C-alpha positions, 0 to 999 in steps of 0.5 A: 503656864504653871500647872499647880495640880493634876488629877484623875477623878476616882469616879470617872470611867474615862479617867480624864486628866484635869490640870489646874493652871493657876497662872492661866486662871483655868482648868484644862481637861484632857483625854487620858492619853493627853492628846486631846483637850476636851474642855476648858473651865474658866477663861485663860489669861483672864482673872475673875470670880464668877461662873466663867473666871477663876483667880489663880485656882489651886486644887479640886475634889469630887463627890461620887456623882461627879460634882466637883469643888475648886479652891480659888485660890491664891488670889481668889477667896472662894470655893466654886462648885461645878456639876459633872459636866463642868457647869458652874453651880454656885460659889461661896467665900469672902475676902478675909485677912490679914495674911498671917504668917508672922503678921502681928495683927490677928488672923481672920476668924469670921466663918466663910472668909478666906485668905489663900484658899489653898486646898479642898477635900470632900468626904464622899460619905457625908459630902462635907467640904473641907477647905484649907484657909491657909493664911488664916491657919485654919481648916473650915468645914462646910456642907455640900452647898456652902453652909458653914459647919465648923472649923479648927485652927492650926496654931503652931507657928509657922504652919503653912498647910499645902493641901488637904486629902481625904480620898475614901478614908475617914481622916484628913491628911495634909502636909505642913510645908513649913515644918515638913511634916505629914499630918493626919486629923479626924473630921473634927480636927483632932490631931491623930498623927504626924511624921517627918523632918526636913532633910535630903536623906531617905525619909526626909522631906522638904517643902512637900507640894503634893500627895495622892493614894491609890 
């Protein structure tokens, strides 16, 4: 219904294709040629928050052993962890608010509470899990089992980070969909670099919705 993100795990020799469909509340795993549906994670058309249900999942990322984490999501308020075969292992996160984005009420500050879980990235070296708590304008960092470690705030209005990306690097990349900038942070949340401006000219950006690096 609405494929929100498409992936190939960098650790998968079969190069299976993962499609995160937030309107179907499911993740579909295909053969690399796209001809065979190998696995469905979640229950299509049925929203929920348990081992077999998502509530509008958004993104995912892997550990080197194939374990992966799903940000769940637009309506859900958790991160779900699965093993390399797609077996549910655990989840964490509670509903936190308000929505932010101009609301005069202070945004959520409690650790592990989310509003629009719209991005997840894993550091393959430390196994730290970085979660984009989008409506609360912050990035929360957890260990691989969901223990809260630290966070940093994205205080500039009207910030609306769209995704997080680490890959094999030593920094966190994101796109701010409101300011149309690509932004780089170190793992402690210090701003290292930002670039971009709104425009349809070469080099201009407008509502960037994804990125990946070879």
